[in-house]
C-alpha positions as CSV (number, residue, x, y, z in Angstrom):
1,M,101.9,210.2,-148.1
2,V,105.7,209.2,-149.3
3,G,108.7,209.2,-146.7
4,A,112.3,209.6,-147.2
5,N,114.3,208.0,-144.9
6,G,118.2,208.8,-144.2
7,G,120.0,212.2,-144.5
8,T,121.2,212.0,-147.7
9,I,118.1,210.7,-149.3
10,A,115.6,213.8,-147.3
11,R,118.6,216.2,-148.4
12,Q,118.1,215.4,-151.9
13,C,114.0,215.7,-151.6
14,L,114.9,218.8,-149.8
15,N,116.7,220.6,-152.5
16,A,114.6,219.3,-155.1
17,G,111.6,221.3,-153.5
18,L,109.8,217.5,-152.6
19,L,109.2,217.7,-148.8
20,D,106.2,219.2,-147.3
21,E,107.0,217.6,-143.5
22,I,110.2,216.9,-141.8
23,Y,110.0,214.6,-138.6
24,V,112.5,214.8,-136.1
25,D,112.9,211.9,-133.5
26,L,115.1,213.7,-130.8
27,V,117.0,211.2,-128.4
28,P,119.0,212.5,-125.7
29,V,122.3,210.8,-126.8
30,L,125.4,212.7,-128.4
31,L,127.5,210.2,-130.7
32,G,130.3,212.5,-131.6
33,A,130.3,211.4,-135.0
34,G,128.2,210.6,-137.9
35,T,127.1,212.5,-141.2
36,P,125.0,215.3,-140.8
37,F,121.4,215.3,-142.1
38,F,121.0,218.6,-143.9
39,D,124.6,219.5,-144.8
40,R,125.0,220.9,-148.4
41,L,121.6,222.5,-148.8
42,K,121.0,224.4,-152.0
43,E,118.7,226.8,-150.3
44,A,119.9,227.5,-146.8
45,P,118.4,228.5,-144.4
46,V,115.3,226.5,-144.9
47,E,112.4,227.8,-142.8
48,L,110.1,225.6,-140.9
49,D,107.0,225.9,-139.3
50,G,106.2,224.4,-135.6
51,P,106.4,222.0,-134.6
52,I,103.2,221.1,-135.3
53,S,103.2,218.0,-133.5
54,V,104.9,217.1,-130.2
55,V,105.0,213.5,-129.1
56,E,106.9,212.4,-125.6
57,G,108.1,208.9,-125.7
58,T,110.3,207.0,-123.5
59,D,113.8,208.5,-124.1
60,V,112.5,210.0,-127.4
61,T,110.5,213.2,-128.3
62,H,109.0,212.9,-131.8
63,L,108.9,216.2,-133.7
64,R,107.1,217.3,-136.9
65,Y,107.6,220.5,-138.8
66,R,106.1,221.8,-141.9
67,V,108.6,223.0,-144.6
68,R,107.6,226.6,-145.6
69,H,108.0,226.8,-149.7
70,P,108.6,230.3,-151.1
């Protein structure tokens, strides 16, 4: 297993068809600015299966999705 951390790297891997799963850490805070993780996708929309895993923690929910490949 290899992880791609960060929006730009993850987007490039997704565009190249190299991602099998996407992990999302959901935190109840709205920052109001920043870089969107998945803007400028070559093949949008990307279909995901799941969540295949949901882990609730203190002030965070960890979600795991499988990427559907055509």
